[in-house]
N, C-alpha and C positions, 0 to 999 in steps of 0.2 A: 862490885862494879864489873861490867862486862866490857871486853875490849872490842866486841863486834859492833859495827855500825847499826844504827836503828833500823835501817831498811834491809838488814841481812835476813835471808831466807835459808834455812838449813837445806843441804842437798838431800836427795832421796836416801842415800846411805846414812848420813848423819841423823836423819829423822828416825830411822830404825834403831840406831845405836843409842839414841837418847831415850827411847821408850823402855820402860822397865816393867817387869812383871813382879807384882808384890807376892810375898810368901802366901798371903791369904788367897790370892787368885790361883796360885800354883797348887796349894793344898785343896782348894775347892774343886779345881779341874781333876786332880788326882782322885779325889773321893768319888766324883761322878763317874769317872772312867772305871774305877775299881768296883763300884756298885753295878755297873753294866756287864762286867765280866761273866757272872753266873748266868745272866740272861742269854748272852751269846753262846755260852757253853751248852745250855739247854737246847737252843735252836740247832746247834751243830750236832748234838748227840741224837736228835730226832730225825734229822735229814738223812743220815746214812741208813736208818732202819728201812726206808722204802727202797733202798738200792741194794739190799742184801740178795745175793744169788744163792740158790739152793746148793747145798753141799753135794758134791759128786762123790759117791762111795768109792770111786777109783782114784780120788785125790790121794797123793802119797801120805799126807798126814792122817787122813781118814783111814786109809788102809793100815797104817802103823798102829793106830789106836783101836782097830777092830770095829769101826763104825758100821752100823747097819741102819737102814731107814725104818725097819720094823723090828722092834725088840723081840717079838715072838720068833724071829728067824736067827737068833744068836746061837752060835755053835756051842752047845753046853759042854762038850769035851774040851774045847779050847778056853772056855770061860766058866769054870766050875762055880764061881761065886755069884754069877748072874742069877737074878730072880725075876719073875714076871712083873713085879712092881717097879723094877728099875727101867725107867724110860726118860728120854730127854726132858719131858714135861715135869718130871719130879726131881730133876737134877739141879744142884746149886748153880751150875754154869749156864742154865737155860735162861734167856732174857725175855722170853715171851710171857704173856699173862696166862693164867690157868686155863682159859678156854680157847686159846690160840692154837690153830692147827700147826703153825710153824713159828719159829722165833730165832733170834740171834743166839749165839753161843760164845762164851768167853774163850773157849778152846779153838774154835774154828772162826776166827775173826773175819768179818766180811761176808760170811755165809749164814744162811738160815738152815736150821735143822728141823725135821718133823718132830712134833710132840711125842710121837710113839717110837722114835729112834733110840739108839743106845750106842755107847762107846765105852772103852775101858776106863775112862776118866770119870765115869759117873760117880757122883757123891750126893747123898741125901740133901735135899733142899731143907734149910732150917725151918722149923715150924713157926 
């Protein structure tokens, strides 16, 4: 039995306090939000690819890692383990596709590197 008069209308605040969210609704909303996270992640990861700036060989990190835009111009005396097959396009850090002229690099985040470039971090891309 309620102590409120029959003509009683709940205030705006009381109306919100009386509404409840069921566990089922909460779980359903959480599952929908969770399933959308990978989609938003893919969209976010593709957007920066268009905004990559070419790596400047004079960048301090590029200089420290011996980056050159053309692998054929690597100083052999300073890098005796370098071979002609070692290029950004064949490196595990290169994020471009096989035919791309340039691509992102895990080492030089936010920059693109030429497919034919090279740096001391070069590591063979897994087959």
